[in-house]
C-alpha positions as CSV (number, residue, x, y, z in Angstrom):
1,X,86.7,112.2,115.2
2,X,89.3,112.2,112.5
3,X,92.5,114.0,112.4
4,X,92.6,116.2,109.3
5,X,96.0,116.0,108.1
6,X,98.3,118.1,105.8
7,X,101.3,116.9,104.3
8,X,104.4,119.3,104.0
9,X,106.6,117.7,101.2
10,X,105.8,115.2,98.4
11,X,109.0,113.5,98.4
12,X,110.2,109.8,99.1
13,X,108.8,109.5,102.7
14,X,105.5,111.3,101.9
15,X,104.0,108.1,100.2
16,X,104.1,106.4,103.6
17,X,102.0,109.5,105.3
18,X,99.6,109.2,102.2
19,X,98.8,105.4,102.8
20,X,98.4,106.1,106.6
21,X,96.1,108.8,106.4
22,X,94.1,107.3,103.7
23,X,93.6,104.0,105.7
24,X,93.7,104.9,109.2
25,X,90.0,104.9,110.5
26,X,90.9,108.1,112.7
27,X,92.5,110.3,109.9
28,X,91.6,112.2,106.8
29,X,94.1,113.6,104.3
30,X,93.1,117.0,103.4
31,X,96.1,118.5,101.5
32,X,99.5,117.9,100.2
33,X,102.0,120.8,99.7
34,X,105.0,120.6,97.5
35,X,107.0,123.3,95.7
36,X,106.9,121.0,92.6
37,X,103.1,121.1,91.9
38,X,103.1,118.0,89.6
39,X,104.5,115.8,92.7
40,X,101.7,117.2,95.0
41,X,99.1,116.8,92.5
42,X,100.0,113.1,91.8
43,X,100.0,112.1,95.2
44,X,96.8,114.1,95.8
45,X,95.0,112.2,93.2
46,X,96.3,108.8,94.1
47,X,95.3,109.0,97.8
48,X,92.5,111.2,97.9
49,X,93.6,114.5,99.1
50,X,91.2,117.4,98.6
51,X,93.6,120.1,98.0
52,X,97.2,120.8,96.4
53,X,99.1,123.8,97.4
54,X,102.7,124.9,96.6
55,X,103.1,127.2,99.5
56,X,102.9,125.5,103.0
57,X,102.2,128.8,104.5
58,X,99.1,129.1,102.4
59,X,98.1,125.4,103.6
60,X,98.5,126.4,107.3
61,X,95.9,128.8,106.9
62,X,93.2,126.0,105.8
63,X,90.9,125.7,108.7
64,X,90.0,122.0,107.9
65,X,93.7,121.2,108.8
66,X,94.3,120.0,112.6
67,X,97.6,118.5,112.0
68,X,100.7,118.4,109.6
69,X,103.4,116.0,108.8
70,X,106.6,117.6,107.9
71,X,108.1,115.4,105.3
72,X,110.8,117.8,103.8
73,X,114.6,116.9,103.5
74,X,116.6,116.5,106.7
75,X,118.0,120.1,106.7
76,X,114.6,121.8,106.0
77,X,112.3,121.1,109.0
78,X,112.7,124.2,111.0
79,X,110.7,126.7,109.2
80,X,107.6,124.6,108.5
81,X,107.5,123.4,112.2
82,X,107.8,126.9,113.5
83,X,105.1,128.2,111.1
84,X,102.7,125.3,111.7
85,X,103.0,125.7,115.6
86,X,102.3,129.4,115.0
87,X,99.1,128.4,112.9
88,X,98.0,126.0,115.7
89,X,98.8,122.7,113.9
90,X,100.0,119.8,115.7
91,X,103.2,118.5,114.0
92,X,104.8,115.3,113.1
93,X,108.2,115.9,112.0
94,X,110.4,113.3,110.1
95,X,113.8,112.7,111.7
96,X,116.2,114.1,112.5
97,X,114.1,116.9,114.3
98,X,116.7,119.5,113.1
99,X,120.1,119.5,112.0
100,X,121.5,122.0,114.6
101,X,120.7,122.0,118.3
102,X,119.7,125.5,118.3
103,X,117.2,125.0,115.6
104,X,115.7,121.8,117.7
105,X,115.3,123.9,120.9
106,X,113.7,126.8,119.0
107,X,111.1,124.3,117.6
108,X,110.7,122.7,120.8
109,X,109.9,126.2,122.5
110,X,107.5,127.2,119.7
111,X,105.4,124.0,120.1
112,X,105.2,124.8,123.9
113,X,104.4,128.3,123.4
114,X,101.6,127.5,121.1
115,X,100.2,124.4,123.1
116,X,100.7,122.1,119.9
117,X,102.2,118.6,120.0
118,X,105.5,118.3,118.5
119,X,106.4,114.5,117.6
120,X,109.9,113.6,115.9
121,X,109.2,110.5,113.9
122,X,111.6,108.2,115.4
123,X,109.4,105.3,114.2
124,X,112.0,102.6,115.1
125,X,110.7,102.9,118.5
126,X,108.0,100.8,117.2
127,X,110.2,98.1,115.5
128,X,109.3,94.9,117.2
129,X,113.1,93.8,117.3
130,X,114.0,96.7,119.7
131,X,110.7,96.8,121.6
132,X,111.3,93.2,122.7
133,X,114.6,94.1,123.7
134,X,113.4,96.9,125.9
135,X,110.7,94.5,127.6
136,X,113.3,92.0,128.3
137,X,115.4,94.6,129.9
138,X,112.2,95.8,131.7
139,X,111.3,92.6,133.4
140,X,114.8,91.9,134.3
141,X,115.3,88.8,132.3
142,X,118.3,90.5,130.3
143,X,119.5,92.9,133.0
144,X,120.7,96.2,132.4
145,X,122.2,97.1,129.1
146,X,125.9,97.6,129.1
147,X,126.9,97.6,125.4
148,X,125.1,98.3,122.1
149,X,126.2,97.7,118.7
150,X,124.1,99.0,115.7
151,X,124.9,98.7,112.1
152,X,122.4,100.8,109.8
153,X,123.5,101.5,106.4
154,X,122.1,101.9,102.8
155,X,123.1,101.0,99.3
156,X,124.6,103.6,96.8
157,X,121.0,103.9,95.4
158,X,120.0,105.9,98.3
159,X,122.8,108.9,98.0
160,X,122.6,108.4,94.1
161,X,119.0,107.9,93.0
162,X,116.7,107.9,95.8
163,X,117.6,111.4,97.4
164,X,118.3,114.3,95.0
165,X,119.5,116.0,98.1
166,X,121.8,113.6,99.6
167,X,124.7,116.1,99.3
168,X,123.2,118.4,101.4
169,X,123.0,115.8,104.1
170,X,124.8,112.6,105.1
171,X,124.1,109.3,106.3
172,X,124.9,110.4,109.9
173,X,121.9,112.6,109.8
174,X,119.6,110.3,107.7
175,X,120.4,107.1,109.5
176,X,122.6,107.8,112.5
177,X,119.7,109.7,114.0
178,X,117.7,106.5,113.9
179,X,120.4,104.4,115.5
180,X,121.7,107.3,118.1
181,X,117.8,107.4,119.1
182,X,117.4,103.7,119.4
183,X,120.8,103.5,121.6
184,X,119.6,106.1,124.2
185,X,116.3,104.5,123.9
186,X,117.3,101.0,124.9
187,X,120.1,102.5,127.4
188,X,117.7,105.0,128.9
189,X,120.5,107.4,129.7
190,X,121.8,110.6,127.8
191,X,125.0,110.6,125.9
192,X,127.8,112.3,127.6
193,X,130.9,111.8,125.2
194,X,131.0,110.6,121.5
195,X,134.1,110.1,119.2
196,X,133.3,109.6,115.5
197,X,135.7,108.9,112.5
198,X,134.7,108.9,108.6
199,X,136.4,108.7,105.2
200,X,135.4,110.1,102.0
201,X,136.1,108.9,98.3
202,X,133.4,106.6,96.7
203,X,130.5,109.4,96.9
204,X,133.1,112.4,96.3
205,X,134.1,110.6,93.1
206,X,130.7,110.6,92.1
207,X,130.2,114.3,92.7
208,X,128.5,114.1,96.1
209,X,131.0,115.6,98.6
210,X,130.1,114.0,101.7
211,X,131.8,111.1,103.9
212,X,131.1,107.5,102.9
213,X,130.7,106.3,106.4
214,X,130.7,107.2,109.7
215,X,131.8,104.8,112.7
216,X,131.0,106.3,116.4
217,X,131.4,105.5,119.9
218,X,128.9,106.9,122.3
219,X,129.3,106.8,125.9
220,X,126.3,107.3,128.3
221,X,125.8,108.9,131.7
222,X,125.0,105.5,133.1
223,X,128.3,104.0,132.1
224,X,126.9,102.2,129.0
225,X,128.7,102.4,125.6
226,X,127.5,102.1,122.0
227,X,129.2,101.7,118.7
228,X,127.4,102.8,115.6
229,X,128.1,102.2,111.8
230,X,126.5,104.2,109.2
231,X,127.3,103.8,105.5
232,X,125.9,104.9,102.2
233,X,128.3,102.8,100.0
234,X,126.9,99.3,100.2
235,X,126.6,97.6,96.7
236,X,123.5,97.8,94.8
237,X,123.4,94.1,94.1
238,X,122.1,93.6,97.6
239,X,118.3,92.6,97.5
240,X,117.3,95.4,99.9
241,X,118.4,99.0,99.8
242,X,119.1,98.8,103.6
243,X,121.2,96.7,106.1
244,X,120.2,96.9,109.7
245,X,121.5,94.8,112.5
246,X,122.2,95.2,116.3
247,X,123.6,93.5,119.5
248,X,122.4,94.5,122.9
249,X,124.8,93.0,125.6
250,X,123.3,93.1,129.0
251,X,124.3,92.0,132.4
252,X,122.2,88.8,132.0
253,X,122.3,87.9,128.3
254,X,122.4,89.3,124.8
255,X,119.7,90.3,122.4
256,X,120.7,89.9,118.5
257,X,119.0,91.7,115.9
258,X,119.3,90.9,112.1
259,X,116.7,93.0,110.8
260,X,117.2,92.5,106.9
261,X,114.0,91.7,105.3
262,X,115.9,90.1,101.9
263,X,116.0,86.7,103.5
264,X,112.6,86.2,104.6
265,X,110.4,87.2,101.7
266,X,112.0,87.6,98.1
267,X,110.3,87.8,94.8
268,X,112.0,86.8,91.6
269,X,111.0,87.6,87.9
270,X,112.9,86.6,84.6
271,X,112.5,90.3,83.8
272,X,114.1,91.8,86.7
273,X,117.1,89.5,86.9
274,X,117.5,89.2,90.4
275,X,115.5,88.9,93.7
276,X,113.5,91.7,95.1
277,X,113.0,91.9,98.9
278,X,109.4,92.3,100.0
279,X,108.8,94.5,103.1
280,X,106.9,92.6,105.8
281,X,107.9,94.6,108.9
282,X,108.3,98.3,108.3
283,X,105.9,99.3,105.5
284,X,103.1,96.6,104.8
285,X,99.3,96.8,104.1
286,X,97.4,93.4,104.5
287,X,93.7,93.4,103.5
288,X,93.5,96.9,103.6
289,X,95.1,97.3,107.0
290,X,98.1,99.1,108.1
291,X,100.6,96.6,109.1
292,X,104.6,97.7,110.0
293,X,106.2,100.1,112.5
294,X,106.6,102.8,110.2
295,X,102.7,103.2,110.3
296,X,102.5,102.4,113.9
297,X,104.4,105.6,114.9
298,X,101.9,107.8,112.6
299,X,99.0,105.9,114.0
300,X,100.6,106.9,117.7
301,X,100.6,110.6,116.6
302,X,97.0,110.4,115.5
303,X,96.1,108.9,118.7
304,X,98.0,111.6,120.7
305,X,96.2,114.3,118.9
306,X,92.7,112.8,119.0
307,X,92.8,111.3,122.6
308,X,95.7,113.2,124.3
309,X,97.8,109.9,124.6
310,X,101.3,110.5,126.2
311,X,103.9,110.5,123.4
312,X,106.3,107.7,123.2
313,X,108.9,110.0,121.6
314,X,108.7,113.8,122.1
315,X,110.6,116.9,121.1
316,X,113.0,116.7,124.2
317,X,114.0,113.2,122.5
318,X,114.2,115.1,119.3
319,X,116.9,117.8,120.9
320,X,118.9,115.2,122.6
321,X,119.0,113.3,119.2
322,X,120.3,116.5,117.4
323,X,122.6,117.3,120.4
324,X,124.4,114.0,120.2
325,X,124.7,114.2,116.2
326,X,126.0,117.7,116.3
327,X,128.6,116.5,119.0
328,X,129.6,113.7,116.6
329,X,129.8,116.1,113.8
330,X,132.4,118.2,115.9
331,X,134.2,115.3,117.0
332,X,134.9,114.3,113.2
333,X,135.9,118.1,112.7
334,X,138.6,118.0,115.3
335,X,139.6,114.4,115.2
336,X,139.0,114.0,118.9
337,X,136.3,112.7,121.5
338,X,133.8,115.4,122.5
339,X,131.9,116.0,125.5
340,X,128.1,116.5,124.9
341,X,127.1,119.7,126.7
342,X,123.8,120.4,128.5
């Protein structure tokens, strides 16, 4: 059986989904939808989608589609998810699941009502750097986690060039959603209190009126603590668009993560003028086979649809993620720590 997929949104991350559905043995890419027809058509022609739509509601009527990937901007997930659930389609939605707690809960309830799978794509749960930490905690060698530090940031290229909608979101939602989910994933506890600070200036001068960075402290119900840094103002001279590092301090040891691919494999050309890092871990294809944790999460979704496998991350995880991020936004607004209410 092949899971017949439709993609809603032909932006930056849609290519990842197209490659996955093109190469996965249990998937078929049926349709791509985008409000800009040229974008959808270009991806469809390159990756073999049968049909192109400009209205996702029309695409949801397609009886040949079993499931959809919602790959719209951060703030535009709710309506496609609700409509897809009502149409009986299983749903893989990009992170964050929603940018308001009320929306996240409504999406969860819709999936439950119509009996469809709703999986938020927190693909770093498949990142070997963090999975090995999780395993070392589980087998007792590290002991219980006590403190987590995560720095997950991008160069200016992301808000200035890669995302034409960056002013309608922020690095807190774009990358902080990953970091907060990872901290909760490793700590195996819900967040009970948050405190977040930020500053404006660099992005604001460029006409993007959002904070440059966020620094947050998360306290967990089990007593653990996490510090998270997210920035969108790293210089473009870096070989990679991202910086990702972490330290997990446990009872019996620490687990250090330096997930910056720029040092491991770099291509230099005279024309380019500087090195270009090559992605070996997140999105890579070797001899026509999908390699990398960004594909692994998509393959897991396909397995869940096809075989009923239990989700590694579900819509409750999406709700808790949005609950935490919303509390962090509130803390930033009032300048004080905020209790995370359930």
